[in-house]
C-alpha positions, -999 to +999 in steps of 0.1 A: +142-877-010+123-910-001+112-895+032+100-863+016+081-882-011+065-906+015+055-876+036+039-859+005+021-891-004+007-893+032-005-857+034-040-855+049-053-827+027-042-828-010-051-796-027-040-785-062-063-754-066-063-719-052-033-716-029-029-753-024+008-764-026+005-798-043+020-785-076+051-766-063+058-794-037+054-821-063+078-802-087+105-799-059+101-837-052+105-844-090+070-859-091+064-849-127+030-864-133+016-850-100+031-815-108+018-817-144-017-826-132-017-797-107-005-772-133-032-784-158-058-781-131-047-746-121-051-734-156-082-752-167-106-754-138-122-719-141-158-724-132-186-705-150-175-669-145-182-644-173-145-639-179-126-672-182-095-660-162-117-651-133-111-684-115-138-699-094-135-693-057-113-722-043-106-708-009-111-671-012-131-649-036-139-644-073-117-637-091-094-660-073-060-650-085-042-676-063-049-703-089-028-685-116-001-676-091+003-711-078+001-724-113+029-702-125+051-712-095+044-748-104+054-743-140+086-725-131+096-751-105+090-778-131+113-760-155+140-747-132+151-750-096+182-737-079+203-749-050+230-724-041+248-716-073+235-747-091+207-742-116+188-774-124+167-774-156+138-798-162+137-814-128+099-822-132+092-812-168+069-836-188+087-850-218+057-843-241+054-805-232+071-778-253+081-744-239+100-713-246+113-699-213+131-669-198+136-673-161+156-654-135+179-673-112+200-661-082+232-641-087+216-618-114+213-648-138+189-651-167+182-685-182+166-686-216+158-715-239+135-739-256+125-773-245+108-799-268+106-837-265+125-835-232+155-817-248+167-782-242+178-762-272+187-725-278+200-723-242+214-689-234+227-680-199+234-644-188+261-638-176+279-665-196+301-672-166+271-689-149+267-715-177+290-739-158+264-739-130+236-752-152+227-789-150+200-805-171+183-831-149+178-864-167+141-874-171+130-892-140+107-922-142+079-909-121 
């Protein structure tokens, strides 16, 4: 993980808009603050288009839908990541963010819940047999 984080820190072209991968990669590396900043940027840096959700052109055209797509991937990776059968919740989720979520995981699994103040509540796993594979990742100091 140290090598991966050092490599990320040394990247020559940081980019957290359009189809830039800073957000998803930061989430995988459990760099919560970097992922948070990227997600916020993806959903607030619109430009001056007539319709707010028509993102400004970051690398392509207007409307640049890549911003929303990358932002959604970042949010999902911040909330949930999978590794084989293991389902990790909150690997890069900011303590101060609240969310209701319903996410699909491998092996026909659906993970639903609520997170507030860094704690998951109302957690429901379908099928129930997959609940043993769910791990809530302790908040990292990053």
